[in-house]
N, CA, C and O atoms as CSV, one atom per row, in Angstrom:
chain,resi,resn,atom,element,x,y,z
A,1,MET,N,N,0.824,-1.212,0.159
A,1,MET,CA,C,0.142,0.054,0.029
A,1,MET,C,C,0.746,1.196,-0.225
A,1,MET,O,O,1.264,1.811,0.706
A,2,ILE,N,N,0.775,1.506,-1.051
A,2,ILE,CA,C,1.323,3.364,-0.845
A,2,ILE,C,C,0.265,4.087,0.347
A,2,ILE,O,O,-0.955,3.980,0.468
A,3,GLY,N,N,1.373,4.939,1.241
A,3,GLY,CA,C,0.717,5.558,2.455
A,3,GLY,C,C,1.874,5.558,3.771
A,3,GLY,O,O,2.953,5.007,3.985
A,4,PRO,N,N,1.129,6.344,4.372
A,4,PRO,CA,C,2.051,7.069,5.449
A,4,PRO,C,C,3.315,5.302,6.457
A,4,PRO,O,O,2.659,4.428,7.023
A,5,GLY,N,N,4.163,5.237,6.451
A,5,GLY,CA,C,4.595,4.403,7.054
A,5,GLY,C,C,3.821,3.420,8.327
A,5,GLY,O,O,2.634,3.443,8.654
A,6,THR,N,N,5.099,2.452,8.977
A,6,THR,CA,C,4.169,1.663,9.746
A,6,THR,C,C,4.365,2.144,11.197
A,6,THR,O,O,3.761,1.698,12.173
A,7,ASP,N,N,5.348,3.173,11.200
A,7,ASP,CA,C,6.336,3.945,12.798
A,7,ASP,C,C,5.075,5.249,12.636
A,7,ASP,O,O,5.031,5.978,13.626
A,8,ALA,N,N,4.449,5.467,11.931
A,8,ALA,CA,C,3.528,7.067,12.203
A,8,ALA,C,C,2.872,7.164,12.975
A,8,ALA,O,O,2.192,6.223,13.385
A,9,ARG,N,N,2.839,8.357,13.459
A,9,ARG,CA,C,1.625,8.929,14.806
A,9,ARG,C,C,0.532,9.256,14.269
A,9,ARG,O,O,0.473,10.294,13.609
A,10,VAL,N,N,-0.498,8.492,14.426
A,10,VAL,CA,C,-1.930,8.810,13.466
A,10,VAL,C,C,-2.825,9.559,14.489
A,10,VAL,O,O,-2.891,8.912,15.535
A,11,LEU,N,N,-3.411,10.513,14.520
A,11,LEU,CA,C,-4.712,11.265,15.139
A,11,LEU,C,C,-5.820,11.192,13.966
A,11,LEU,O,O,-5.869,11.247,12.737
A,12,ILE,N,N,-6.554,11.059,14.914
A,12,ILE,CA,C,-8.289,11.085,13.914
A,12,ILE,C,C,-8.801,12.145,14.549
A,12,ILE,O,O,-8.610,12.305,15.755
A,13,ALA,N,N,-9.543,13.033,13.778
A,13,ALA,CA,C,-10.563,14.196,13.864
A,13,ALA,C,C,-11.720,13.810,14.055
A,13,ALA,O,O,-12.253,13.703,12.950
A,14,THR,N,N,-12.727,13.416,15.222
A,14,THR,CA,C,-13.803,12.822,15.330
A,14,THR,C,C,-14.791,13.469,14.923
A,14,THR,O,O,-15.789,12.749,14.890
A,15,ARG,N,N,-14.968,14.455,14.610
A,15,ARG,CA,C,-15.791,15.481,13.785
A,15,ARG,C,C,-15.815,15.190,12.552
A,15,ARG,O,O,-14.772,15.033,11.916
A,16,PRO,N,N,-17.131,15.062,11.966
A,16,PRO,CA,C,-16.694,15.004,9.950
A,16,PRO,C,C,-16.157,16.493,8.960
A,16,PRO,O,O,-15.676,17.609,9.152
A,17,VAL,N,N,-16.337,16.152,8.520
A,17,VAL,CA,C,-15.733,17.455,7.894
A,17,VAL,C,C,-16.265,17.483,6.152
A,17,VAL,O,O,-16.793,16.559,5.533
A,18,ASP,N,N,-15.915,18.867,5.654
A,18,ASP,CA,C,-16.562,19.154,4.312
A,18,ASP,C,C,-15.657,18.360,3.735
A,18,ASP,O,O,-14.473,18.528,4.026
A,19,PHE,N,N,-16.085,17.221,2.694
A,19,PHE,CA,C,-14.996,16.463,2.256
A,19,PHE,C,C,-14.691,16.741,0.667
A,19,PHE,O,O,-14.112,16.019,-0.146
A,20,ARG,N,N,-15.359,18.208,0.486
A,20,ARG,CA,C,-14.769,19.116,-0.817
A,20,ARG,C,C,-13.547,19.808,-0.334
A,20,ARG,O,O,-13.305,20.888,-0.874
A,21,LYS,N,N,-12.978,19.513,0.307
A,21,LYS,CA,C,-11.724,20.165,1.045
A,21,LYS,C,C,-10.601,19.509,0.529
A,21,LYS,O,O,-10.864,18.310,0.627
A,22,GLY,N,N,-9.531,19.640,0.051
A,22,GLY,CA,C,-8.423,19.220,-0.440
A,22,GLY,C,C,-7.276,19.561,0.341
A,22,GLY,O,O,-7.292,20.584,1.025
A,23,PRO,N,N,-5.870,18.493,0.294
A,23,PRO,CA,C,-4.630,19.026,0.788
A,23,PRO,C,C,-4.484,20.156,2.324
A,23,PRO,O,O,-4.558,20.098,3.552
A,24,ASP,N,N,-4.226,21.162,1.172
A,24,ASP,CA,C,-3.865,22.509,1.449
A,24,ASP,C,C,-5.412,22.858,2.767
A,24,ASP,O,O,-5.124,23.248,3.899
A,25,SER,N,N,-6.619,22.682,2.439
A,25,SER,CA,C,-7.212,23.261,3.071
A,25,SER,C,C,-7.629,22.299,4.684
A,25,SER,O,O,-8.111,22.561,5.786
A,26,LEU,N,N,-7.157,21.246,4.041
A,26,LEU,CA,C,-7.562,20.010,5.452
A,26,LEU,C,C,-6.242,20.675,6.577
A,26,LEU,O,O,-6.333,20.727,7.804
A,27,ALA,N,N,-5.133,21.104,5.789
A,27,ALA,CA,C,-3.766,21.648,6.246
A,27,ALA,C,C,-4.022,22.949,7.240
A,27,ALA,O,O,-3.258,23.324,8.130
A,28,ALA,N,N,-5.001,23.409,6.951
A,28,ALA,CA,C,-5.204,25.302,7.674
A,28,ALA,C,C,-6.616,24.285,8.416
A,28,ALA,O,O,-7.059,24.923,9.371
A,29,LEU,N,N,-7.137,23.376,8.288
A,29,LEU,CA,C,-7.976,23.202,9.365
A,29,LEU,C,C,-7.310,22.302,10.350
A,29,LEU,O,O,-8.208,21.493,10.584
A,30,ILE,N,N,-6.462,22.014,10.942
A,30,ILE,CA,C,-5.672,21.481,11.368
A,30,ILE,C,C,-4.953,22.641,12.465
A,30,ILE,O,O,-4.962,22.530,13.691
A,31,LYS,N,N,-4.364,23.721,11.711
A,31,LYS,CA,C,-4.127,24.181,11.957
A,31,LYS,C,C,-4.588,25.129,12.973
A,31,LYS,O,O,-4.222,25.376,14.122
A,32,ALA,N,N,-5.847,25.755,11.912
A,32,ALA,CA,C,-6.618,26.719,13.462
A,32,ALA,C,C,-7.752,26.030,13.860
A,32,ALA,O,O,-8.492,26.784,14.492
A,33,GLU,N,N,-8.288,24.673,13.727
A,33,GLU,CA,C,-9.250,24.369,14.923
A,33,GLU,C,C,-8.631,23.384,15.739
A,33,GLU,O,O,-9.259,23.113,16.762
A,34,LEU,N,N,-7.430,22.703,15.529
A,34,LEU,CA,C,-6.721,21.912,16.026
A,34,LEU,C,C,-5.467,22.137,16.923
A,34,LEU,O,O,-4.814,21.571,17.800
A,35,GLY,N,N,-5.498,23.076,16.333
A,35,GLY,CA,C,-3.831,24.056,17.227
A,35,GLY,C,C,-2.289,22.765,17.028
A,35,GLY,O,O,-1.677,22.244,17.960
A,36,ALA,N,N,-2.101,22.617,15.905
A,36,ALA,CA,C,-1.425,21.117,15.776
A,36,ALA,C,C,-0.669,21.428,14.498
A,36,ALA,O,O,-1.279,22.138,13.699
A,37,ASP,N,N,0.731,20.967,14.108
A,37,ASP,CA,C,1.116,22.043,13.270
A,37,ASP,C,C,0.960,20.336,12.014
A,37,ASP,O,O,1.336,19.221,12.378
A,38,PRO,N,N,0.487,20.565,10.959
A,38,PRO,CA,C,0.693,19.740,9.888
A,38,PRO,C,C,1.779,19.523,8.995
A,38,PRO,O,O,1.787,18.829,7.978
A,39,PHE,N,N,2.585,20.118,9.437
A,39,PHE,CA,C,3.987,19.517,8.776
A,39,PHE,C,C,4.883,18.629,9.513
A,39,PHE,O,O,6.091,18.620,9.281
A,40,THR,N,N,4.346,17.895,10.378
A,40,THR,CA,C,5.411,17.483,11.301
A,40,THR,C,C,5.645,15.488,11.061
A,40,THR,O,O,6.569,14.845,11.561
A,41,GLY,N,N,4.779,15.042,10.384
A,41,GLY,CA,C,4.724,13.800,9.522
A,41,GLY,C,C,3.610,13.302,10.598
A,41,GLY,O,O,3.767,12.106,10.842
A,42,VAL,N,N,2.854,13.713,11.093
A,42,VAL,CA,C,2.191,13.060,12.021
A,42,VAL,C,C,0.955,13.053,10.608
A,42,VAL,O,O,0.851,13.884,9.705
A,43,VAL,N,N,0.167,11.845,10.844
A,43,VAL,CA,C,-0.999,11.125,10.079
A,43,VAL,C,C,-2.519,11.822,10.991
A,43,VAL,O,O,-2.903,11.688,12.152
A,44,TYR,N,N,-3.042,12.542,9.864
A,44,TYR,CA,C,-4.542,12.851,9.978
A,44,TYR,C,C,-5.234,12.516,9.756
A,44,TYR,O,O,-5.121,12.570,8.531
A,45,VAL,N,N,-6.274,12.013,9.971
A,45,VAL,CA,C,-7.209,11.447,9.538
A,45,VAL,C,C,-8.851,11.933,9.799
A,45,VAL,O,O,-9.276,12.038,10.950
A,46,PHE,N,N,-9.754,12.228,8.554
A,46,PHE,CA,C,-10.426,12.599,9.125
A,46,PHE,C,C,-11.719,11.846,8.077
A,46,PHE,O,O,-11.560,11.312,6.979
A,47,ARG,N,N,-12.732,11.994,8.698
A,47,ARG,CA,C,-13.875,11.394,7.610
A,47,ARG,C,C,-15.008,12.315,7.227
A,47,ARG,O,O,-15.012,13.452,7.700
A,48,ALA,N,N,-16.194,11.832,6.221
A,48,ALA,CA,C,-17.142,12.169,5.714
A,48,ALA,C,C,-18.614,12.842,6.755
A,48,ALA,O,O,-18.524,12.284,7.848
A,49,LYS,N,N,-19.323,13.392,6.749
A,49,LYS,CA,C,-20.519,12.902,7.297
A,49,LYS,C,C,-21.405,11.262,7.046
A,49,LYS,O,O,-22.316,11.003,7.832
A,50,ARG,N,N,-21.130,10.456,6.162
A,50,ARG,CA,C,-21.425,9.318,5.723
A,50,ARG,C,C,-19.965,8.418,6.277
A,50,ARG,O,O,-18.867,8.677,5.784
A,51,ALA,N,N,-20.122,7.449,7.254
A,51,ALA,CA,C,-19.218,6.848,7.237
A,51,ALA,C,C,-18.384,5.597,6.292
A,51,ALA,O,O,-17.826,4.582,6.709
A,52,ASP,N,N,-18.527,6.058,4.987
A,52,ASP,CA,C,-17.931,5.007,4.247
A,52,ASP,C,C,-16.657,5.860,3.261
A,52,ASP,O,O,-16.046,5.446,2.276
A,53,ARG,N,N,-16.548,7.469,4.131
A,53,ARG,CA,C,-15.862,7.875,3.231
A,53,ARG,C,C,-14.166,8.162,4.456
A,53,ARG,O,O,-14.202,8.020,5.679
A,54,ILE,N,N,-12.855,8.577,3.619
A,54,ILE,CA,C,-12.390,8.911,4.770
A,54,ILE,C,C,-11.396,9.373,3.780
A,54,ILE,O,O,-11.372,8.907,2.641
A,55,LYS,N,N,-10.313,10.571,4.325
A,55,LYS,CA,C,-9.016,11.167,4.302
A,55,LYS,C,C,-8.000,11.247,5.161
A,55,LYS,O,O,-8.189,11.389,6.368
A,56,LEU,N,N,-6.735,11.157,4.582
A,56,LEU,CA,C,-5.609,11.045,5.367
A,56,LEU,C,C,-5.028,11.847,4.695
A,56,LEU,O,O,-5.261,11.874,3.487
A,57,VAL,N,N,-3.688,13.134,5.528
A,57,VAL,CA,C,-3.211,14.023,5.504
A,57,VAL,C,C,-2.217,13.837,6.178
A,57,VAL,O,O,-2.374,13.523,7.358
A,58,TRP,N,N,-0.597,14.007,5.511
A,58,TRP,CA,C,0.376,13.788,6.019
A,58,TRP,C,C,1.674,14.374,5.127
A,58,TRP,O,O,1.834,14.318,3.907
A,59,TRP,N,N,2.500,14.926,6.103
A,59,TRP,CA,C,3.679,15.665,5.555
A,59,TRP,C,C,4.820,14.673,5.415
A,59,TRP,O,O,5.339,14.248,6.447
A,60,ASP,N,N,5.331,14.199,4.029
A,60,ASP,CA,C,6.338,13.120,4.321
A,60,ASP,C,C,7.698,13.727,4.181
A,60,ASP,O,O,8.635,12.971,3.925
A,61,GLY,N,N,7.871,14.771,4.295
A,61,GLY,CA,C,9.047,15.355,4.560
A,61,GLY,C,C,9.263,15.790,2.688
A,61,GLY,O,O,10.257,16.515,2.647
A,62,THR,N,N,8.773,15.624,1.433
A,62,THR,CA,C,8.909,16.869,0.583
A,62,THR,C,C,7.656,17.151,0.338
A,62,THR,O,O,7.697,18.127,-0.411
A,63,GLY,N,N,6.167,16.761,0.603
A,63,GLY,CA,C,5.552,17.860,0.553
A,63,GLY,C,C,4.275,17.184,1.167
A,63,GLY,O,O,4.505,16.169,1.825
A,64,LEU,N,N,2.860,17.613,1.050
A,64,LEU,CA,C,1.561,17.717,2.049
A,64,LEU,C,C,0.955,16.152,1.014
A,64,LEU,O,O,0.920,16.239,-0.214
A,65,CYS,N,N,0.533,14.846,1.733
A,65,CYS,CA,C,-0.033,13.440,0.846
A,65,CYS,C,C,-1.321,13.734,1.235
A,65,CYS,O,O,-1.636,13.905,2.413
A,66,LEU,N,N,-2.186,13.812,0.172
A,66,LEU,CA,C,-3.788,12.953,0.757
A,66,LEU,C,C,-3.883,12.054,-0.489
A,66,LEU,O,O,-3.633,11.933,-1.689
A,67,MET,N,N,-4.670,11.242,1.148
A,67,MET,CA,C,-4.762,10.066,0.591
A,67,MET,C,C,-6.479,9.821,0.957
A,67,MET,O,O,-7.024,10.098,2.025
A,68,ALA,N,N,-7.049,9.289,-0.130
A,68,ALA,CA,C,-9.066,8.905,0.025
A,68,ALA,C,C,-9.159,7.975,-0.212
A,68,ALA,O,O,-8.645,7.470,-1.210
A,69,LYS,N,N,-9.976,7.281,0.763
A,69,LYS,CA,C,-10.622,6.010,0.547
A,69,LYS,C,C,-11.978,5.912,0.814
A,69,LYS,O,O,-12.317,6.351,1.913
A,70,ARG,N,N,-13.211,5.261,-0.198
A,70,ARG,CA,C,-14.054,4.983,0.070
A,70,ARG,C,C,-14.965,3.903,-0.347
A,70,ARG,O,O,-15.450,3.726,-1.465
A,71,LEU,N,N,-15.154,3.060,0.953
A,71,LEU,CA,C,-15.942,1.803,0.981
A,71,LEU,C,C,-16.991,1.922,0.465
A,71,LEU,O,O,-17.764,2.812,0.818
A,72,GLU,N,N,-17.430,0.607,-0.999
A,72,GLU,CA,C,-18.435,0.162,-1.786
A,72,GLU,C,C,-19.539,-0.725,-0.956
A,72,GLU,O,O,-20.710,-0.641,-1.324
A,73,GLN,N,N,-19.277,-1.387,-0.088
A,73,GLN,CA,C,-20.129,-1.582,0.916
A,73,GLN,C,C,-19.720,-1.043,2.729
A,73,GLN,O,O,-18.637,-0.498,2.938
A,74,GLY,N,N,-20.361,-1.199,3.476
A,74,GLY,CA,C,-20.340,-1.095,4.337
A,74,GLY,C,C,-19.816,0.413,5.043
A,74,GLY,O,O,-20.002,1.455,4.414
A,75,GLY,N,N,-19.227,0.425,6.236
A,75,GLY,CA,C,-18.801,2.189,6.723
A,75,GLY,C,C,-17.683,1.758,7.563
A,75,GLY,O,O,-17.472,0.592,7.896
A,76,PHE,N,N,-17.226,2.421,7.772
A,76,PHE,CA,C,-15.868,2.959,8.319
A,76,PHE,C,C,-16.444,2.480,9.869
A,76,PHE,O,O,-17.639,2.684,10.078
A,77,ARG,N,N,-15.602,1.830,10.991
A,77,ARG,CA,C,-15.753,1.817,12.426
A,77,ARG,C,C,-15.346,3.426,12.813
A,77,ARG,O,O,-14.214,3.860,12.603
A,78,TRP,N,N,-16.236,4.096,13.301
A,78,TRP,CA,C,-15.432,5.228,13.532
A,78,TRP,C,C,-16.161,5.801,15.345
A,78,TRP,O,O,-17.298,5.620,15.783
A,79,PRO,N,N,-15.089,6.425,15.943
A,79,PRO,CA,C,-15.495,6.436,17.430
A,79,PRO,C,C,-16.674,7.857,17.591
A,79,PRO,O,O,-17.045,8.621,16.700
A,80,ARG,N,N,-16.946,7.847,18.629
A,80,ARG,CA,C,-18.056,8.737,18.797
A,80,ARG,C,C,-18.346,10.009,18.145
A,80,ARG,O,O,-17.171,10.196,17.828
A,81,ILE,N,N,-18.896,10.961,17.716
A,81,ILE,CA,C,-18.825,12.203,17.288
A,81,ILE,C,C,-18.567,13.476,18.451
A,81,ILE,O,O,-19.570,14.020,18.913
A,82,GLN,N,N,-17.549,13.811,18.787
A,82,GLN,CA,C,-17.447,14.652,19.688
A,82,GLN,C,C,-16.224,15.583,19.273
A,82,GLN,O,O,-15.365,15.219,18.471
A,83,ASP,N,N,-16.236,16.758,19.872
A,83,ASP,CA,C,-15.083,17.422,19.471
A,83,ASP,C,C,-13.705,16.893,19.747
A,83,ASP,O,O,-13.591,16.247,20.788
A,84,GLY,N,N,-12.676,17.047,19.026
A,84,GLY,CA,C,-11.097,16.781,19.419
A,84,GLY,C,C,-10.582,15.951,18.689
A,84,GLY,O,O,-11.288,15.523,17.775
A,85,MET,N,N,-9.363,15.499,18.809
A,85,MET,CA,C,-8.559,14.406,18.283
A,85,MET,C,C,-8.580,13.525,19.103
A,85,MET,O,O,-8.987,13.794,20.233
A,86,MET,N,N,-8.001,11.760,18.673
A,86,MET,CA,C,-8.050,10.901,19.506
A,86,MET,C,C,-6.513,10.349,18.839
A,86,MET,O,O,-6.162,10.994,17.851
A,87,ARG,N,N,-5.748,9.440,19.194
A,87,ARG,CA,C,-4.526,8.860,18.762
A,87,ARG,C,C,-4.897,7.263,18.377
A,87,ARG,O,O,-5.589,6.593,19.143
A,88,LEU,N,N,-4.412,6.763,17.219
A,88,LEU,CA,C,-4.479,5.084,16.816
A,88,LEU,C,C,-2.751,4.809,16.653
A,88,LEU,O,O,-1.820,5.540,16.316
A,89,THR,N,N,-2.823,3.770,16.958
A,89,THR,CA,C,-1.862,2.943,16.255
A,89,THR,C,C,-1.359,2.420,15.188
A,89,THR,O,O,-1.959,1.349,15.094
A,90,ALA,N,N,-0.564,2.506,14.235
A,90,ALA,CA,C,-0.301,2.265,12.779
A,90,ALA,C,C,-1.275,1.165,12.617
A,90,ALA,O,O,-2.183,1.417,11.825
A,91,ALA,N,N,-1.298,0.002,13.185
A,91,ALA,CA,C,-1.907,-1.322,12.965
A,91,ALA,C,C,-3.158,-0.978,13.281
A,91,ALA,O,O,-4.051,-1.554,12.659
A,92,GLN,N,N,-3.638,0.307,14.589
A,92,GLN,CA,C,-5.328,0.373,14.048
A,92,GLN,C,C,-5.641,0.881,13.303
A,92,GLN,O,O,-6.838,0.871,13.019
A,93,LEU,N,N,-4.394,1.866,12.317
A,93,LEU,CA,C,-5.275,2.448,11.347
A,93,LEU,C,C,-5.008,1.619,9.971
A,93,LEU,O,O,-5.773,1.880,9.042
A,94,GLY,N,N,-4.041,0.687,9.763
A,94,GLY,CA,C,-4.373,-0.457,8.894
A,94,GLY,C,C,-5.599,-0.654,8.496
A,94,GLY,O,O,-6.092,-0.562,7.372
A,95,ALA,N,N,-6.395,-1.142,10.268
A,95,ALA,CA,C,-7.369,-2.153,10.296
A,95,ALA,C,C,-8.538,-0.947,10.358
A,95,ALA,O,O,-9.690,-1.297,10.103
A,96,LEU,N,N,-8.330,0.187,10.623
A,96,LEU,CA,C,-9.696,0.930,9.895
A,96,LEU,C,C,-9.467,1.239,8.666
A,96,LEU,O,O,-10.554,1.211,8.089
A,97,LEU,N,N,-8.553,1.549,7.875
A,97,LEU,CA,C,-8.683,1.252,6.585
A,97,LEU,C,C,-9.253,0.165,5.289
A,97,LEU,O,O,-9.547,0.200,4.094
A,98,GLU,N,N,-9.183,-0.703,6.341
A,98,GLU,CA,C,-9.153,-2.513,5.387
A,98,GLU,C,C,-11.048,-2.673,6.119
A,98,GLU,O,O,-11.650,-3.704,5.818
A,99,GLY,N,N,-11.805,-1.581,7.043
A,99,GLY,CA,C,-13.010,-1.582,6.970
A,99,GLY,C,C,-13.463,-2.182,8.128
A,99,GLY,O,O,-14.615,-2.251,8.555
A,100,LEU,N,N,-12.096,-2.750,8.743
A,100,LEU,CA,C,-12.663,-3.473,9.869
A,100,LEU,C,C,-12.754,-2.646,11.422
A,100,LEU,O,O,-12.958,-1.437,11.521
A,101,ASP,N,N,-12.616,-3.291,12.220
A,101,ASP,CA,C,-12.886,-2.671,13.660
A,101,ASP,C,C,-11.979,-2.518,14.614
A,101,ASP,O,O,-11.752,-3.314,15.526
A,102,TRP,N,N,-11.279,-1.150,14.343
A,102,TRP,CA,C,-9.718,-1.147,14.730
A,102,TRP,C,C,-9.701,-1.068,15.962
A,102,TRP,O,O,-8.635,-0.718,16.468
A,103,ARG,N,N,-10.917,-1.378,16.895
A,103,ARG,CA,C,-10.525,-1.565,18.284
A,103,ARG,C,C,-10.254,-2.511,19.064
A,103,ARG,O,O,-9.994,-2.511,20.268
A,104,ARG,N,N,-10.352,-3.595,18.067
A,104,ARG,CA,C,-9.930,-4.758,18.055
A,104,ARG,C,C,-8.493,-5.191,18.303
A,104,ARG,O,O,-8.139,-6.073,19.085
A,105,VAL,N,N,-7.653,-4.385,17.462
A,105,VAL,CA,C,-6.567,-4.138,17.287
A,105,VAL,C,C,-5.580,-3.719,18.574
A,105,VAL,O,O,-5.605,-2.562,18.993
A,106,HIS,N,N,-4.533,-4.936,19.299
A,106,HIS,CA,C,-3.981,-4.520,20.303
A,106,HIS,C,C,-2.968,-4.166,20.020
A,106,HIS,O,O,-2.568,-4.598,18.939
A,107,GLY,N,N,-1.879,-3.080,20.910
A,107,GLY,CA,C,-0.371,-3.281,20.637
A,107,GLY,C,C,0.256,-4.094,21.289
A,107,GLY,O,O,0.013,-4.378,22.463
A,108,THR,N,N,1.255,-4.629,20.513
A,108,THR,CA,C,1.797,-5.865,20.850
A,108,THR,C,C,2.702,-5.914,22.591
A,108,THR,O,O,3.408,-5.018,23.053
A,109,ARG,N,N,2.411,-7.059,23.147
A,109,ARG,CA,C,3.160,-7.239,24.523
A,109,ARG,C,C,4.448,-7.455,24.431
A,109,ARG,O,O,5.082,-7.920,23.484
A,110,ARG,N,N,4.779,-7.122,25.384
A,110,ARG,CA,C,6.324,-6.891,25.545
A,110,ARG,C,C,6.617,-8.535,25.679
A,110,ARG,O,O,5.669,-9.241,26.022
A,111,PRO,N,N,8.171,-9.275,25.361
A,111,PRO,CA,C,8.058,-11.085,26.192
A,111,PRO,C,C,8.524,-10.558,27.204
A,111,PRO,O,O,9.034,-9.458,27.417
A,112,LEU,N,N,8.252,-11.668,27.987
A,112,LEU,CA,C,8.711,-11.746,29.532
A,112,LEU,C,C,9.797,-12.525,29.167
A,112,LEU,O,O,9.817,-13.370,28.272
A,113,ALA,N,N,11.261,-11.994,30.368
A,113,ALA,CA,C,12.551,-12.350,30.098
A,113,ALA,C,C,12.057,-13.922,30.806
A,113,ALA,O,O,11.024,-13.744,31.451
A,114,PRO,N,N,12.525,-15.400,30.850
A,114,PRO,CA,C,12.961,-16.308,31.220
A,114,PRO,C,C,13.125,-16.197,32.740
A,114,PRO,O,O,13.487,-15.162,33.299
A,115,ARG,N,N,12.885,-17.124,33.242
A,115,ARG,CA,C,13.378,-16.958,34.985
A,115,ARG,C,C,14.261,-18.191,35.061
A,115,ARG,O,O,13.977,-19.146,34.338
A,116,ILE,N,N,15.288,-18.252,35.861
A,116,ILE,CA,C,15.884,-19.233,35.903
A,116,ILE,C,C,15.608,-19.937,37.109
A,116,ILE,O,O,15.491,-19.550,38.271
A,117,ALA,N,N,15.513,-21.285,36.465
A,117,ALA,CA,C,14.813,-22.261,38.086
A,117,ALA,C,C,16.134,-22.127,39.048
A,117,ALA,O,O,17.214,-21.650,38.698
A,118,ALA,N,N,15.837,-22.603,40.214
A,118,ALA,CA,C,16.997,-22.226,41.545
A,118,ALA,C,C,16.716,-23.517,41.915
A,118,ALA,O,O,17.252,-24.004,42.911
């Protein structure tokens, strides 16, 4: 998949946005309404009023990138609509983009070091 790397920080805007906006308008929205810098490499995820459309905006070091996806059937699993942002892991973002329930994806567990028998 062409898109942000697996180590990217991901922030989701929980309120729907006007999907006629392009990357520059979404970057201005990030700066004005969320108080964040859109040029830090963080992936910002936006949704339309209908839950079947999603847009990602991020800075890749050379330019502002925009990715849009529309599901043919069903909709994206989305957090409750409220003000603010929500953080996801890269694995949760992958599940979200596939139309899966991202809430079921958990981070990896740290392996336990073996104990020496006494």
